[in-house]
CHARMM internal coordinates of N, CA and C (Angstrom, degrees):
IC EDIT
DIST 1 N 1 CA 1.4459
DIST 1 CA 1 C 1.5350
ANGL 1 N 1 CA 1 C 110.53
DIST 1 C 2 N 1.3156
ANGL 1 CA 1 C 2 N 116.76
DIHE 1 N 1 CA 1 C 2 N -39.77
DIST 2 N 2 CA 1.4581
ANGL 1 C 2 N 2 CA 120.45
DIHE 1 CA 1 C 2 N 2 CA 178.86
DIST 2 CA 2 C 1.5248
ANGL 2 N 2 CA 2 C 110.74
DIHE 1 C 2 N 2 CA 2 C -62.21
DIST 2 C 3 N 1.3286
ANGL 2 CA 2 C 3 N 116.52
DIHE 2 N 2 CA 2 C 3 N -38.16
DIST 3 N 3 CA 1.4598
ANGL 2 C 3 N 3 CA 120.25
DIHE 2 CA 2 C 3 N 3 CA 179.64
DIST 3 CA 3 C 1.5301
ANGL 3 N 3 CA 3 C 110.86
DIHE 2 C 3 N 3 CA 3 C -60.93
DIST 3 C 4 N 1.3310
ANGL 3 CA 3 C 4 N 116.51
DIHE 3 N 3 CA 3 C 4 N -37.81
DIST 4 N 4 CA 1.4629
ANGL 3 C 4 N 4 CA 119.63
DIHE 3 CA 3 C 4 N 4 CA 178.82
DIST 4 CA 4 C 1.5237
ANGL 4 N 4 CA 4 C 110.58
DIHE 3 C 4 N 4 CA 4 C -65.89
DIST 4 C 5 N 1.3211
ANGL 4 CA 4 C 5 N 117.36
DIHE 4 N 4 CA 4 C 5 N -44.32
DIST 5 N 5 CA 1.4655
ANGL 4 C 5 N 5 CA 121.16
DIHE 4 CA 4 C 5 N 5 CA -179.77
DIST 5 CA 5 C 1.5266
ANGL 5 N 5 CA 5 C 111.64
DIHE 4 C 5 N 5 CA 5 C -63.86
DIST 5 C 6 N 1.3114
ANGL 5 CA 5 C 6 N 117.24
DIHE 5 N 5 CA 5 C 6 N -30.13
DIST 6 N 6 CA 1.4573
ANGL 5 C 6 N 6 CA 120.18
DIHE 5 CA 5 C 6 N 6 CA 178.51
DIST 6 CA 6 C 1.5272
ANGL 6 N 6 CA 6 C 112.42
DIHE 5 C 6 N 6 CA 6 C -83.09
DIST 6 C 7 N 1.3307
ANGL 6 CA 6 C 7 N 116.94
DIHE 6 N 6 CA 6 C 7 N -27.93
DIST 7 N 7 CA 1.4588
ANGL 6 C 7 N 7 CA 120.52
DIHE 6 CA 6 C 7 N 7 CA -177.30
DIST 7 CA 7 C 1.5294
ANGL 7 N 7 CA 7 C 112.52
DIHE 6 C 7 N 7 CA 7 C -86.21
DIST 7 C 8 N 1.3214
ANGL 7 CA 7 C 8 N 118.22
DIHE 7 N 7 CA 7 C 8 N -28.31
DIST 8 N 8 CA 1.4626
ANGL 7 C 8 N 8 CA 121.46
DIHE 7 CA 7 C 8 N 8 CA -175.77
DIST 8 CA 8 C 1.5315
ANGL 8 N 8 CA 8 C 112.83
DIHE 7 C 8 N 8 CA 8 C -57.42
DIST 8 C 9 N 1.3419
ANGL 8 CA 8 C 9 N 120.89
DIHE 8 N 8 CA 8 C 9 N -47.68
DIST 9 N 9 CA 1.4698
ANGL 8 C 9 N 9 CA 119.42
DIHE 8 CA 8 C 9 N 9 CA 179.02
DIST 9 CA 9 C 1.5312
ANGL 9 N 9 CA 9 C 112.80
DIHE 8 C 9 N 9 CA 9 C -63.78
DIST 9 C 10 N 1.3171
ANGL 9 CA 9 C 10 N 116.97
DIHE 9 N 9 CA 9 C 10 N -33.24
DIST 10 N 10 CA 1.4622
ANGL 9 C 10 N 10 CA 119.68
DIHE 9 CA 9 C 10 N 10 CA 179.12
DIST 10 CA 10 C 1.5249
ANGL 10 N 10 CA 10 C 110.54
DIHE 9 C 10 N 10 CA 10 C -66.28
DIST 10 C 11 N 1.3126
ANGL 10 CA 10 C 11 N 116.69
DIHE 10 N 10 CA 10 C 11 N -40.70
DIST 11 N 11 CA 1.4673
ANGL 10 C 11 N 11 CA 120.99
DIHE 10 CA 10 C 11 N 11 CA 177.58
DIST 11 CA 11 C 1.5162
ANGL 11 N 11 CA 11 C 110.06
DIHE 10 C 11 N 11 CA 11 C -64.01
DIST 11 C 12 N 1.3329
ANGL 11 CA 11 C 12 N 116.71
DIHE 11 N 11 CA 11 C 12 N -42.10
DIST 12 N 12 CA 1.4716
ANGL 11 C 12 N 12 CA 121.07
DIHE 11 CA 11 C 12 N 12 CA 177.88
DIST 12 CA 12 C 1.5292
ANGL 12 N 12 CA 12 C 110.90
DIHE 11 C 12 N 12 CA 12 C -61.41
DIST 12 C 13 N 1.3301
ANGL 12 CA 12 C 13 N 117.74
DIHE 12 N 12 CA 12 C 13 N -43.80
DIST 13 N 13 CA 1.4640
ANGL 12 C 13 N 13 CA 121.38
DIHE 12 CA 12 C 13 N 13 CA 178.77
DIST 13 CA 13 C 1.5211
ANGL 13 N 13 CA 13 C 111.18
DIHE 12 C 13 N 13 CA 13 C -63.62
DIST 13 C 14 N 1.3288
ANGL 13 CA 13 C 14 N 117.21
DIHE 13 N 13 CA 13 C 14 N -40.68
DIST 14 N 14 CA 1.4607
ANGL 13 C 14 N 14 CA 120.38
DIHE 13 CA 13 C 14 N 14 CA 178.42
DIST 14 CA 14 C 1.5225
ANGL 14 N 14 CA 14 C 111.44
DIHE 13 C 14 N 14 CA 14 C -63.94
DIST 14 C 15 N 1.3388
ANGL 14 CA 14 C 15 N 116.66
DIHE 14 N 14 CA 14 C 15 N -41.88
DIST 15 N 15 CA 1.4674
ANGL 14 C 15 N 15 CA 120.89
DIHE 14 CA 14 C 15 N 15 CA 178.93
DIST 15 CA 15 C 1.5229
ANGL 15 N 15 CA 15 C 110.69
DIHE 14 C 15 N 15 CA 15 C -64.78
DIST 15 C 16 N 1.3279
ANGL 15 CA 15 C 16 N 116.37
DIHE 15 N 15 CA 15 C 16 N -41.92
DIST 16 N 16 CA 1.4618
ANGL 15 C 16 N 16 CA 120.63
DIHE 15 CA 15 C 16 N 16 CA 179.68
DIST 16 CA 16 C 1.5283
ANGL 16 N 16 CA 16 C 111.00
DIHE 15 C 16 N 16 CA 16 C -64.93
DIST 16 C 17 N 1.3300
ANGL 16 CA 16 C 17 N 116.94
DIHE 16 N 16 CA 16 C 17 N -43.04
DIST 17 N 17 CA 1.4648
ANGL 16 C 17 N 17 CA 121.11
DIHE 16 CA 16 C 17 N 17 CA 178.59
DIST 17 CA 17 C 1.5238
ANGL 17 N 17 CA 17 C 110.27
DIHE 16 C 17 N 17 CA 17 C -61.92
DIST 17 C 18 N 1.3268
ANGL 17 CA 17 C 18 N 116.78
DIHE 17 N 17 CA 17 C 18 N -40.38
DIST 18 N 18 CA 1.4646
ANGL 17 C 18 N 18 CA 121.37
DIHE 17 CA 17 C 18 N 18 CA 178.24
DIST 18 CA 18 C 1.5233
ANGL 18 N 18 CA 18 C 110.54
DIHE 17 C 18 N 18 CA 18 C -60.90
DIST 18 C 19 N 1.3532
ANGL 18 CA 18 C 19 N 116.40
DIHE 18 N 18 CA 18 C 19 N -45.81
DIST 19 N 19 CA 1.4638
ANGL 18 C 19 N 19 CA 120.45
DIHE 18 CA 18 C 19 N 19 CA -179.96
DIST 19 CA 19 C 1.5187
ANGL 19 N 19 CA 19 C 111.97
DIHE 18 C 19 N 19 CA 19 C -65.48
DIST 19 C 20 N 1.3247
ANGL 19 CA 19 C 20 N 117.45
DIHE 19 N 19 CA 19 C 20 N -40.19
DIST 20 N 20 CA 1.4698
ANGL 19 C 20 N 20 CA 120.87
DIHE 19 CA 19 C 20 N 20 CA 179.31
DIST 20 CA 20 C 1.5213
ANGL 20 N 20 CA 20 C 110.07
DIHE 19 C 20 N 20 CA 20 C -64.69
DIST 20 C 21 N 1.3215
ANGL 20 CA 20 C 21 N 116.83
DIHE 20 N 20 CA 20 C 21 N -45.08
DIST 21 N 21 CA 1.4573
ANGL 20 C 21 N 21 CA 121.04
DIHE 20 CA 20 C 21 N 21 CA -179.52
DIST 21 CA 21 C 1.5228
ANGL 21 N 21 CA 21 C 110.86
DIHE 20 C 21 N 21 CA 21 C -59.01
DIST 21 C 22 N 1.3227
ANGL 21 CA 21 C 22 N 116.72
DIHE 21 N 21 CA 21 C 22 N -47.54
DIST 22 N 22 CA 1.4572
ANGL 21 C 22 N 22 CA 119.34
DIHE 21 CA 21 C 22 N 22 CA -178.03
DIST 22 CA 22 C 1.5244
ANGL 22 N 22 CA 22 C 112.12
DIHE 21 C 22 N 22 CA 22 C -73.20
DIST 22 C 23 N 1.3276
ANGL 22 CA 22 C 23 N 117.51
DIHE 22 N 22 CA 22 C 23 N -30.98
DIST 23 N 23 CA 1.4625
ANGL 22 C 23 N 23 CA 119.95
DIHE 22 CA 22 C 23 N 23 CA 175.68
DIST 23 CA 23 C 1.5165
ANGL 23 N 23 CA 23 C 111.67
DIHE 22 C 23 N 23 CA 23 C -66.54
DIST 23 C 24 N 1.3309
ANGL 23 CA 23 C 24 N 116.79
DIHE 23 N 23 CA 23 C 24 N -41.28
DIST 24 N 24 CA 1.4672
ANGL 23 C 24 N 24 CA 120.21
DIHE 23 CA 23 C 24 N 24 CA 177.67
DIST 24 CA 24 C 1.5273
ANGL 24 N 24 CA 24 C 110.02
DIHE 23 C 24 N 24 CA 24 C -67.03
DIST 24 C 25 N 1.3122
ANGL 24 CA 24 C 25 N 116.68
DIHE 24 N 24 CA 24 C 25 N -38.44
DIST 25 N 25 CA 1.4656
ANGL 24 C 25 N 25 CA 120.34
DIHE 24 CA 24 C 25 N 25 CA 178.80
DIST 25 CA 25 C 1.5315
ANGL 25 N 25 CA 25 C 110.77
DIHE 24 C 25 N 25 CA 25 C -63.75
DIST 25 C 26 N 1.3522
ANGL 25 CA 25 C 26 N 115.85
DIHE 25 N 25 CA 25 C 26 N -42.33
DIST 26 N 26 CA 1.4595
ANGL 25 C 26 N 26 CA 120.30
DIHE 25 CA 25 C 26 N 26 CA 179.02
DIST 26 CA 26 C 1.5282
ANGL 26 N 26 CA 26 C 110.47
DIHE 25 C 26 N 26 CA 26 C -64.81
DIST 26 C 27 N 1.3379
ANGL 26 CA 26 C 27 N 116.82
DIHE 26 N 26 CA 26 C 27 N -42.51
DIST 27 N 27 CA 1.4648
ANGL 26 C 27 N 27 CA 120.78
DIHE 26 CA 26 C 27 N 27 CA 179.85
DIST 27 CA 27 C 1.5179
ANGL 27 N 27 CA 27 C 110.63
DIHE 26 C 27 N 27 CA 27 C -63.49
DIST 27 C 28 N 1.3231
ANGL 27 CA 27 C 28 N 116.87
DIHE 27 N 27 CA 27 C 28 N -40.13
DIST 28 N 28 CA 1.4598
ANGL 27 C 28 N 28 CA 120.52
DIHE 27 CA 27 C 28 N 28 CA 179.40
DIST 28 CA 28 C 1.5217
ANGL 28 N 28 CA 28 C 110.81
DIHE 27 C 28 N 28 CA 28 C -63.21
DIST 28 C 29 N 1.3380
ANGL 28 CA 28 C 29 N 116.42
DIHE 28 N 28 CA 28 C 29 N -39.63
DIST 29 N 29 CA 1.4644
ANGL 28 C 29 N 29 CA 120.22
DIHE 28 CA 28 C 29 N 29 CA 177.68
DIST 29 CA 29 C 1.5274
ANGL 29 N 29 CA 29 C 111.77
DIHE 28 C 29 N 29 CA 29 C -64.61
DIST 29 C 30 N 1.3435
ANGL 29 CA 29 C 30 N 116.22
DIHE 29 N 29 CA 29 C 30 N -29.62
DIST 30 N 30 CA 1.4622
ANGL 29 C 30 N 30 CA 120.98
DIHE 29 CA 29 C 30 N 30 CA 178.98
DIST 30 CA 30 C 1.5233
ANGL 30 N 30 CA 30 C 111.93
DIHE 29 C 30 N 30 CA 30 C -83.18
DIST 30 C 31 N 1.3364
ANGL 30 CA 30 C 31 N 117.03
DIHE 30 N 30 CA 30 C 31 N -2.29
DIST 31 N 31 CA 1.4552
ANGL 30 C 31 N 31 CA 120.79
DIHE 30 CA 30 C 31 N 31 CA 177.22
DIST 31 CA 31 C 1.5129
ANGL 31 N 31 CA 31 C 114.17
DIHE 30 C 31 N 31 CA 31 C 89.15
DIST 31 C 32 N 1.3172
ANGL 31 CA 31 C 32 N 118.44
DIHE 31 N 31 CA 31 C 32 N 13.16
DIST 32 N 32 CA 1.4562
ANGL 31 C 32 N 32 CA 121.13
DIHE 31 CA 31 C 32 N 32 CA 179.95
DIST 32 CA 32 C 1.5231
ANGL 32 N 32 CA 32 C 110.74
DIHE 31 C 32 N 32 CA 32 C -83.76
DIST 32 C 33 N 1.3114
ANGL 32 CA 32 C 33 N 115.66
DIHE 32 N 32 CA 32 C 33 N 160.62
DIST 33 N 33 CA 1.4588
ANGL 32 C 33 N 33 CA 121.94
DIHE 32 CA 32 C 33 N 33 CA -179.87
DIST 33 CA 33 C 1.5245
ANGL 33 N 33 CA 33 C 107.62
DIHE 32 C 33 N 33 CA 33 C -86.19
DIST 33 C 34 N 1.3388
ANGL 33 CA 33 C 34 N 118.06
DIHE 33 N 33 CA 33 C 34 N 117.04
DIST 34 N 34 CA 1.4629
ANGL 33 C 34 N 34 CA 120.39
DIHE 33 CA 33 C 34 N 34 CA -175.54
DIST 34 CA 34 C 1.5254
ANGL 34 N 34 CA 34 C 112.52
DIHE 33 C 34 N 34 CA 34 C -110.16
DIST 34 C 35 N 1.3101
ANGL 34 CA 34 C 35 N 118.46
DIHE 34 N 34 CA 34 C 35 N -2.26
DIST 35 N 35 CA 1.4683
ANGL 34 C 35 N 35 CA 121.50
DIHE 34 CA 34 C 35 N 35 CA 179.18
DIST 35 CA 35 C 1.5283
ANGL 35 N 35 CA 35 C 108.51
DIHE 34 C 35 N 35 CA 35 C -92.19
DIST 35 C 36 N 1.3110
ANGL 35 CA 35 C 36 N 116.83
DIHE 35 N 35 CA 35 C 36 N -166.24
DIST 36 N 36 CA 1.4537
ANGL 35 C 36 N 36 CA 120.41
DIHE 35 CA 35 C 36 N 36 CA 177.75
DIST 36 CA 36 C 1.5332
ANGL 36 N 36 CA 36 C 109.61
DIHE 35 C 36 N 36 CA 36 C -67.08
DIST 36 C 37 N 1.3033
ANGL 36 CA 36 C 37 N 115.03
DIHE 36 N 36 CA 36 C 37 N 158.81
DIST 37 N 37 CA 1.4623
ANGL 36 C 37 N 37 CA 120.69
DIHE 36 CA 36 C 37 N 37 CA -178.79
DIST 37 CA 37 C 1.5280
ANGL 37 N 37 CA 37 C 109.73
DIHE 36 C 37 N 37 CA 37 C -64.70
DIST 37 C 38 N 1.3298
ANGL 37 CA 37 C 38 N 117.97
DIHE 37 N 37 CA 37 C 38 N 142.03
DIST 38 N 38 CA 1.4575
ANGL 37 C 38 N 38 CA 119.94
DIHE 37 CA 37 C 38 N 38 CA 178.20
DIST 38 CA 38 C 1.5322
ANGL 38 N 38 CA 38 C 111.06
DIHE 37 C 38 N 38 CA 38 C -66.32
DIST 38 C 39 N 1.3144
ANGL 38 CA 38 C 39 N 116.96
DIHE 38 N 38 CA 38 C 39 N 148.77
DIST 39 N 39 CA 1.4579
ANGL 38 C 39 N 39 CA 121.49
DIHE 38 CA 38 C 39 N 39 CA 179.28
DIST 39 CA 39 C 1.5168
ANGL 39 N 39 CA 39 C 110.00
DIHE 38 C 39 N 39 CA 39 C -72.43
DIST 39 C 40 N 1.3381
ANGL 39 CA 39 C 40 N 114.27
DIHE 39 N 39 CA 39 C 40 N 139.18
DIST 40 N 40 CA 1.4620
ANGL 39 C 40 N 40 CA 119.67
DIHE 39 CA 39 C 40 N 40 CA 176.25
DIST 40 CA 40 C 1.5122
ANGL 40 N 40 CA 40 C 108.58
DIHE 39 C 40 N 40 CA 40 C -93.11
DIST 40 C 41 N 1.3105
ANGL 40 CA 40 C 41 N 116.31
DIHE 40 N 40 CA 40 C 41 N 128.38
DIST 41 N 41 CA 1.4636
ANGL 40 C 41 N 41 CA 121.56
DIHE 40 CA 40 C 41 N 41 CA 177.65
DIST 41 CA 41 C 1.5214
ANGL 41 N 41 CA 41 C 107.62
DIHE 40 C 41 N 41 CA 41 C -105.85
DIST 41 C 42 N 1.3152
ANGL 41 CA 41 C 42 N 116.26
DIHE 41 N 41 CA 41 C 42 N 118.99
DIST 42 N 42 CA 1.4696
ANGL 41 C 42 N 42 CA 120.42
DIHE 41 CA 41 C 42 N 42 CA -177.34
DIST 42 CA 42 C 1.5040
ANGL 42 N 42 CA 42 C 110.14
DIHE 41 C 42 N 42 CA 42 C -95.11
END
COOR INIT
IC SEED 1 N 1 CA 1 C
IC BUILD
């Protein structure tokens, strides 16, 4: 039971990382800016 409680957050983090990676990839294909915001020069 302890192994499950320790493994569950790791699985959640892996799933979230997978979704973020593919979401950024999809946004990049759509031409969106996926890096940090550009610096504003005043």
